[in-house]
C-alpha positions in Angstrom: 165.1 67.9 142.7 161.6 67.8 141.2 160.7 68.6 137.6 158.6 71.8 137.4 157.8 71.8 133.7 158.8 73.2 130.4 159.3 76.9 129.8 156.5 77.8 127.4 157.1 81.5 126.7 158.2 84.9 128.1 155.6 87.5 128.9 156.4 90.9 130.4 159.8 89.7 131.5 158.4 86.6 133.3 158.7 83.0 132.3 155.5 81.1 131.7 156.0 77.4 132.6 153.5 74.6 131.8 153.4 72.5 134.9 151.9 69.1 135.8 151.4 69.9 139.5 151.0 73.3 141.1 154.3 74.4 142.8 154.4 76.5 146.0 154.8 80.2 145.4 158.3 81.2 146.4 159.9 78.0 145.3 163.3 78.2 143.7 163.5 77.2 140.1 166.7 75.8 138.5 167.8 74.6 135.0 169.2 71.2 134.2 172.7 72.4 135.2 171.3 73.3 138.7 171.8 77.0 138.1 169.2 79.3 139.6 166.7 80.6 137.1 164.2 82.3 139.4 161.3 82.1 141.9 157.7 81.0 141.4 155.6 84.1 141.8 152.1 82.9 140.6 150.2 79.8 139.5 147.2 80.2 137.1 145.1 78.5 134.6 142.8 75.4 134.7 143.4 73.0 137.6 144.1 70.1 135.2 146.7 72.1 133.1 148.1 74.9 135.2 150.9 77.3 134.4 153.5 78.9 136.8 154.9 82.3 136.5 158.7 82.5 137.3 160.5 85.8 138.0 164.2 85.7 136.9 166.9 85.8 139.6 169.4 88.6 139.1 170.3 89.2 135.5 169.4 85.7 134.3 168.3 85.6 130.7 165.1 83.6 130.2 164.7 83.5 126.4 167.4 80.9 125.8 165.5 78.5 128.1 162.3 78.4 126.0 161.4 74.8 125.4 163.8 73.6 128.1 162.8 71.7 131.2 163.0 73.5 134.6 163.1 72.0 138.1 162.3 72.9 141.7 165.1 73.0 144.2 
């Protein structure tokens, strides 16, 4: 399991995650309990401080995860 980053905010139903390294689009994202959160759908921003956009899996609520670390499975 590799750390993705910290959930920064929610925008238009998508999680915006501040990341250290750009993840692959389509990567599965989990929380610290290894429960599925969603899928990486985009990476944007400056090369030295990118963000990833994560679409929630199923009916997963993202708002309670703001400020929490997320991981790649």
